[in-house]
Every structure is written in C-alpha cells, then in structure tokens.
N, C-alpha and C positions, 0 to 999 in steps of 0.2 A: 444166488447167495444172499443178495441184499433183501430179496423178498422173504427168504427163509428166516433171515435174521430179524426182519421186521415182524413177522408173524410170531416168532419165538419171544420177542420182546413184549409184544402185546399180551401174549398168553401169560407171561411171567408177571406183567403188570396187573392183569386181572386177578391172578392168583393171590398176589400180595394184597390187593384191595379187599378181596373176599376174606382173606385171613384176618385183616384188620377189623372188618365188620364183625367177624365171629368173636374175636377177642374183646371188641368193644361191647358186643351184646352180652358176652359172659360177665364182663365187669358191671354192666348195668343191671344184671339179673339179681344182684345182691340187695336185699331189702335193708333198710336202716335198722340199727340195733335199738334196743329200748334205752330210755334215758330216765334220770331221776327227776320226777315232776316237782318235788319240793325244792330241790337245788335250782332247777330251771326258773321257778318263780322267784326265788330269792335273788338270783343273779339279775333277772329282769328288773326287780324292784330296786336293787342297789344301783344298777346302771342308770335308771331313769329317775331315781329319787322318789319312788313311790312307797306307800305304806302297805304292809302285808295284811290286808283286810280280808274279810270273808268274801269268797268268790274270786279272789285274785289268782289263786293257784289253778282253779278250773279254767278261767279265761286264758291264763298264760299257757296252759297245757293245750288248749284248742289251737291257739296260735302256733305253738311249736310243732304240733302234729301236722298241721296244714303246711307249714313251711318245710318240714322234712319230706312230706309227700311231693312238694314242688321242686325242692332243691337237692334231692338225693343224687346219687350217681346217675348221670344221664338226664336229670331233670324229670319233668312230667312227660311220660312216654305214651299215654293212652291215645293222644291225638296226633302222634307222629305220622307223617306221610312219606318219610324217607328211611332207608335202611340205616342202622339195623332195627330201629324202633318199630317200623311197620311190620316186621316179621316176628315180633315178640308178643306173647299173649299172657304170660304168667305175671309179669310185673304190672301190666295194665289191669289185670284182674285184682291184684293186690291193691292198686291205687283205688279201684272202685270200692273195695271193701272199706278202706280208710275213709273215703269220701262219704259213703253212706252213713257211717257212724258219726262223722263230723257234722253232716247235715242234721241228723237227729238231735245232737247236742246243741247246735246253733239254734234250732227251732225251739227247743225247751228253754234255752237261755232267753230267747225273745219273749215267749208267751208265758213262761212260768217263773224261772229263777229271778228275773229282773223286775217282776211285778208283785206287789203286795197282795193284790186281790183282783178279781175279774174286771172291776171297773177302773183300775189304775191305768195310767198312761204307759205305753211301751217306750223302751229306751230308743231314742232316735238312731243311735249308732247300730244297735242290733237290728232295727228295722231295715237299715241299709245292708248290713252284713249278711243276714240270713238268706235273702233272695239270691245273692251272688253265689252262694253254695249250690243253688239249684240249677245253675246253668248247665247246659249239655256238656258232659264230660269228654266228648269226642270231637268237639268243635276246634278246628285249626284255622279257619278263616276268621279274620278280625271281626269282632273282638274274640280272641281265642279263649279257650277254657282257662289257661293259666292266668290271663289278665283279669278274668272275673274273680278267680279265687284270690288273687293278690289284692283286689279291691276289698274282698271280704276281710282279709288280714288287716288292711289299713283301717277299716272301721272297728275291728276288734281292738286294735292298738288304741284308738281313740276312746273306746269304752273302758279299756284297761286303765288309761291315764285318768279318766274321770273317777273310776272306782278307787284307784290308789291315792286320790287326793282327798284327804279327810275334811277339807273345807267345802267339798262338793257334796251337797245333800240330795241332789236330784237323780244321781246315778246310784243304783243300789243292786245288791245281789242278796236274795232272801234264801237262807238255808233253812228250809222247813221240811218236815217229813212228807207232807202232801205233795210238795213240788218234786222232791226226790222220787217219790213213788210213781208219779205220772211219767217221769223220764224212764224209770226202770221198766214200766209197762211197755213202752215203745221198744226198749232194748230186748225185752223178752220175745217180742214178735220177730225182730231181726234174727236173733239167735235160733229161734224155732224154725224159721225158714231156711237158714243156713244148714241146720242139722238135718232137715228133711232132704235137702238137695244132696248133701254128702252121703247120707244113708242109702240113697237111691243108686249109688254106684254099683251095687251088686244086683239090683233089680229085685223086686218083691211084689207080691199081691197084697194090697192093703184094703181092708174093709172101709167103705166110705162112712165116716162118722161126722160129716160136716153139719148135719142137722140133729145130731144126738142131743138128748136132754130137753128138747122143746118140741112137743107133739104138734104145735101150731106153726112151727118154723117152715118157711118156704124158700126156694131159691129160684133164680131166673130160668134155668133150663135143667131138665132131669139128667142125672148121671147114673152110671152103672153101680150096683151095690158093691162090687169089687173092682178096684182100680189098680192097674199095673204101673208101678213106678220104676223107671229105668233111665238112668242118665246116659246120654250119648257119650260114646268114647271120646269124642272131640271136646266135650265139656268137662271132663273129669278134672283136669289140671286147673281149668279156669275156676271151677267151684272151690277147689282146694285152696287156691291162692286168694280168692275173694274172702273166704272164711279166715284165712291167715291174716290178711290185711285188716279185716274188721276186728279180729281178736286183738291185734297189735294196738289199734287205736283205742278200743274199749278198755284194754288193760291200763293204759295211761289215764284215761278219763276216770276210771274207778279209783285209781290211786289219788287223783286230784280230789275226788269226791270225799275220800277218807279224810283229807286235810280240812276241806271247807265245811263238811257236815259232821265234824268230829263230835260236837256236843249232842247233836241229834242222834247219831249212831250209838253213842255211849248211853244216852237216856233210854233208848230202846233195847239196849244190850245186844246190838246188831253188828258191832265192829268185827267180831270174829267171823260172822257169816260173810261179811264183805271181803275179808281177807282170804277166806276159802275160795270165793269166786275168783279173786285175783290169782290165787295159786293155780287154779284150773286153767286160766287163760295163759299164764306163764308157760304152761306145758305145751301150748299150741305153737310156741315160738322156738321149740327145740330144732336143732339143725337137721335138715333132710339130707341124708347121705347118698341118695341115688339121684342120677341126673334127670330121671323122669318120675312122675307120680304113678306108683304101681296100683293095679286094680285087681288084685287076686280075689278069689271067692272068699266068702266069710270064713270058712274053715279050710281053705285051699293051701297049696304049696307056697304061694307068694303072698307077701304082705299086701294089705289094702290101706293105703295112707288115708283115703277118704274116711274110712270107718274109724280109724284112730282119731282123726280130727273131729269127727262127729261125736265120738265118745266124750272128749274133753268139753266140747261146746254144749252138749246135752247136760253134762254134769254142772257146768257153769249156769246154764239156763234154769235147771232145777233149783240150784241154790239162790238164783235171782228171785224166783217165785217165792221161796221161803223168806227172803229178805223183804220183799214187798209186803208179805203178810205181817212180818214183825213191825214194819213201819206203820201198818194200818191199825195196829193195836193201840189202845189208850195208854 
C-alpha cells in the first residue's frame, strides 16, 4: 500500500510539473506588443534630462527593442538549456529576427549615422556596442548571450547621454539621405531573404537568375538552370516567426526614422512611401489564431501562413526599393 501510494504520489508530482512547464511555455510564447517610439524617446529624455535632438529617437528605439527582446515574458529564451525554454523554438526564432535587424541598425549607426564622412572618427560608444550585438545568440556559458547584449545596451545609453547633451559636440547623429539609403539597402536584402524562405513553404521550381544581366559574371561552382526550393516541414514555423520578429523590430526602427529623418523625407517627398512600408509591416503583427503555422498548398483547402507573411514582406520590400530610389534623386 505504501509503495502504491508512493508511486501514485510521484506520478502526480511529475504530472503537476509537466503541466506547470506547459503553462509556463504557453505564457512565454507571447511576443511583446508594439510601442510608441516617439513617446518612448520623450519619456527617456524627460527621465534623464536629455534634449530631444536628431537621432535621439532612433537610439532610444534600438535600446527599447533590445531590452524588450531580453526582458519580455521568460526573458531571453534562445540559449535556454532547461525546460520549458529548451523545448521552444518559435520565440527563439522571433528573437533571432529581432536580433538580426538590431545588428544591422547598430552597424549603420556606427559606420554611417554617427559619422559625417568616410574619414571621420567613429563614435567610441558605438564602436563598443556594435560588436556586442554580433555575439553568438545561442551561448549560455559565461559570458552568456544576454550579458553581451546588455553590454551593448549600456554603451548605447552612454551614446544616448552624449547625444542628448547639447554641450557635447563630439557625439553626433547625421540624418542625411545617403546615410538612410545605405541602411535601407541592407534592410532590402534582409527582407528579400525572408520573403524567399517564406515563399518556399509550398515548394517551387525556380529558374536560376543569379548571373542574369552580366554576360561576364561568374560564380564559384556551377548550378543547375532550374533550382527546386522547398522548405523543410520542421523549418516552417521557425521561418515564420523569424520574419515576424524581424518585421516587429523593423516596424519600430522605421517609425523612429520617420521622426529623425523628417526633413530629409519631406524634402524628397518620401514620407508617404515610408508610411506605406510601416503599414505593410503592421499587418505582419496581426494575431495568429491557430496554435500551429499552417502550410496549405497555394490554392489548397488550408491556409498557408508563410505565404501570407511573404506577401506583406514582399510588398514592404518593394516599397523600400522605391523609397531608396526617391532618396537617390536630387
């Protein structure tokens, strides 16, 4: 009787623990909501006694996006080695998408936005912050991924403080059309890659156009003229949530760009184009009402969430290309 009671108690205890892990994993699966970038920057400036100068909103937004990635429900999950985090893959994919967009912006801030020309000196704070973003996203052994990204935030706060101090002339943020265009070109490549991975959810035969337009172009190894693109079933949800995370971060960054590059955008008559991109990205954050990412055929009975996401991202990318062309015009 005692043995039976002991076995029954252990089984009940295990069941309770498993249930708690399931509930905890469910709670951790909710990505953060969007936030108002202008209000966030104003709150930071008021709290720290800074001036709302050019570049302050973009810097504050990068800080906030990184903090929300690290301190959301469950914290940073990608490098978890214990349950329930180790069994989760959707939120880690979301975190990677956010991280990739944050890395691109941090690099552009270091080499473009904070420099007046190619021969100017880099911001020492951004020189420190940008490499921290490039640390392995899956590292749990000290120094962990979180500690490196927190170091990046610390340096960004220092840059923000110098930027918001009108008596400091050595720290600058230059809102110019050429700087903005260079960053947008990098974003175009990110969105194009995400769109291709999402579109491959149904599988298709694609003509190889990698050397099109240049008869003298060569590549390292030959490829077939027709390439079969098909995403593994195990990667469908990862690609979807990576795109969702990247879109979430980019959505905030573009809203910040609208504030800091207002005069440049108005001069190029490009504000409306930027707002259209933002609208397309806002659509990527709509609620997903199914517990799994469906992968129906293009015109099949079931929905294909990857194709829907690819549609919004492709439209945003096309509008980005048009925006870059507008910024390139005199």
